[in-house]
N, C-alpha and C positions, 0 to 999 in steps of 0.2 A: 442546769444540766438537762440536756435532752433525755427523752426516755429510752432511746437506742443509741448505741455506739455507731460510728461510721460503717456503712454497709460493706465498704472494701475491706475493712479490718476483720469483719465476721466472715466474708468470703475467703480471705487468706487463712484465717483460723481454721475454718471448716476443712480446707484442703490439707493443711498441716496436721490437723487432728485425725483425719481419715487415714493418713499415711504414716503417722507418727514420725514425720521427717519434714524438716524445712526445705531440704534439698529437693526431694521429690515434689513437694508442693510448688516449689519454684519452677521446676521443669513443666509441670501440668499448666501453670498459670503464665508461662513464658515471661517470668521476671527473674531478678537476681535473688540470691539467697539473702542478701542483706535487706532487700525490700520486704521479704517475708518477716524477717526478724523485727525490722522496724515497725510493721503493722501489728505484730503480736505484742511488742512492748507497749505500743500505744493502747491496745485493747486491755492488757493487764493493768495498765495505769488507770484507765477509765473504770474498770471493774473494782480496782482497789485490792485485788487478790491475784495470786499466780495461777495460770492456767496450765503451764507446763513445768516439769522438773527437768532441768538440764544437767546431764551428767556424762562426762567422757565423750563429748561431742554427739551425744544422743539425746532424744527428748522423749517424755512420756507424760500423759495427761494427769493432772491432779483430779481430785474429786469434783472440784468446781468445773474443770475443763471437761470431764465426762458429762456433767450435766448440760453444759453449754453445747457440746457436740450433739446430743440428742435433740435439743431444741433447734439447732441449725439444720439437722437432717430433716426434721418434720416441716420447718418453715420453708426451706429451699425445695423440698418435694412438692409442697402445696404451690409455691410460686411457679415452679416449672410446669405443673399440671395446668394451672390457671392460664399461664402465658401461651401454652400450646393450644388450649381450647379457644382462647381469643384469637390466636394467630391463624389457626386452621378453620375456625368456625364450625367445627364438626359437632360439638356438643355444648349445650347451654345448661346451667344448673339453676335450681331454685330450692332454697332451704326454707321449709315451712314449719312453724311452731304453732301448736294449738293444744287445748286440753285433751287428756287421754280419751275422755268419753266422746268428744266430737271426732277425734281420729278413728276410734274403733267403731262407733255407731253410724257415723255419716260419711267421713272422708274415704276410708279404706273401701267400703263396699262400692263407691262410685269412681275412684281414681283411675281405674282401668280405661275408662272412655277418655280420659285426658291423655294417658300414655299412647293410646291408639291414634289420637288426633295429632299428638305432637311428640313423635318418638325421638326427636333430637333433643328434647328437654329432659334432663335428668332430675328427678325429684328426690330430695332428702327430707325426711321427717326428723325434726329436732325436739328434745324435751321442752316442756312448757317454759317460755321465756317471759321476761318482763318488756314492757314498751321501751325502756332504755336500751335494750339489746338491739332494737332496730337502728338506733343511732350509731352504735359501734359496729353494725353490720355483722353480728354473730348470726342473725337470721335475716332472711329477705322478706318474709311475709309472716305476720302474727295474726291468728284468727282467735277472737276472744269475745266472750259474752259479758257485757258490762252495761251500766246504766247510761253512761254519757260517752260520746266519742272523745278521743284523746285531743291533745293540744294541737293548734294549727300547723305545727311543724311536722306532723304525722299525717300522711294521706289515709283517710278512713272511708271505707266503702261499706254502706249498709247491706249486709247479706240477708238478714231475716229479723224482723221484729219478733220478740219472743212471746209465745203463747204456752201456758202450761195447764195441766189438768190431772186429775187422779186417773191412774191407769191400773188395770187389773186383768188377770187371766179370764177367760170366758165364763167359767163356772161361778165367778163372783158377780158378774154383771147384773144378773137378775135381783141380787140383794142390794144393789147400789142405785137407788133412784133419786135420792136427795142428799145434800151435804150432811143432814142429821143422821143418816144411816151409817156415816163414817165411824161414829162413836162406838159401835159394837163390832167393828171389823179391825183386823191386824194392819197396822200401818208400817210402811217401810220408809227408811231416810237414807239419803246419800250424803256423806259427811262433806263432800265437795259442794253440796247445795243445802246447807243447813237451814236456810230461811225460806225454802220453797213452800213448805206448808203454810207458814204465816203469811207469805206473800199472797198465796191463793185465797186464804181465809179473809184477808183484808180486802182483796178485790171483789170477792163474792158476797161479803157480809156473813159468812158462815160463822156459827159459834160452836165452841167445843174445845176439847183438848186434843191437839194435834202433835204433841211432842213425844208421845209414848211410842213404843214399838222397836223393831229391829233397825239397827244402823249398819250401813255398808260403807266401805272406804271410798268407793268411787260410784258414780252414777251408772256405769256399765254393769257393775255387780248388782246394783239395786234393780236394774232392768231385767237382769237374768233371773233374780229372785222373784219379781213380779210375774214374769213369764212362767215360772215354775209353780205359781200358786201360792206363794208364801204370804201374800198380802197386797195392799194397795200402795202404789208408789206415785209420788208427785214428780212429774218430768215434763220437759218442753216437747212440744209436738215435733219440732224439726228433727230431734234425735230418735224418735220412735216411729218415723214414717214407715219404714219397712215393716216393723211389727204390726202396725195398724193395717196396712195393705194385706198382710198375710193372715190377719185375724188372730195372731198369737197374743196380742194385747187388745184391749178395748178401752174406750174412754166414755163411760156411760153418762157422765156429767158434762162432757165436752170440754172445751178449753177457754181460758180467759187470757187477755193480753196483760202483760206486766210491764213495769217501767224499766225494761232492759232489752238489749238487742245483740245480735251476733254481728261483729265487724271484722272486716279484712283490713289490716293496717300494713303500711310500708312507709319507707322514708319519702317525704315529699319530693325530693329531687330524683327518686328512682321510679315514681309512679308510671312513667312512660317506657321503662325498660321492656324490651319485647317479651321476655319470659314472664314478667310480672303482669303485663297487660294481658297476655293470653290466658294466664292462669285466672286473673280476675274475671274475664269474660266467661270462661268455662264455669267458675264457681257460681256466678250469678245465674247462669242458665240452669245449672244442676239444682240450685236451691229454689227454683220456681216450684210452687205447689203442683 
């Protein structure tokens, strides 16, 4: 059995359900009353459940019918919108998924330049997705930090190799001259980057206890805490570029490269889509140091 019933049956059901009348649906669709009835019976047989209650020549939706009507309204509305956009060419859309810290710390402060350059492209930000959702096209672009690029069926563009380092408010900087100084300073941790301190210690050969201190749910909250002088945070250079330029955060010990990078991913067969190509070019330009 296919995952969807025939589209004609859904279309006929949609009209009949909107008007609670097979006769009115027949008029709107320029078909006979019996054609509507036949398609509805086929749909109910496919579902294995009644969608209408028939009584005294009138019909009303069952609970299952109500649920299907809502889905049809949403699906047909999206189809109409997409078809109109494709037909008229007035607006293109791109759905972007990325970690909340990348969105708030890097993408949102810069995306206005993309809007100005390409006002015909409508950008939608989606919750953080999995690579598998690129295949199902729930998202068009996924931006993610990870150790390796994905499989060959995903087009992956390297945005930035990752460099991390201890960050602090200016008044801490004079106290932080070497990794050994960290043992007597308050450390901050982002739960979304639990291994950042151990990654840094391994790359620099630093010894000490780096698992104590305050924890924050997201890297964005950790950055705010560091800016407010609550302690020292381990974070990637890419996401604190603005704070470093403004001087609200300093990196007294510098940054070291780790074995991960930020990638922009899309489906291999969509890598040349106009809106994706334009966003990729803009992203790479904006990510330049």
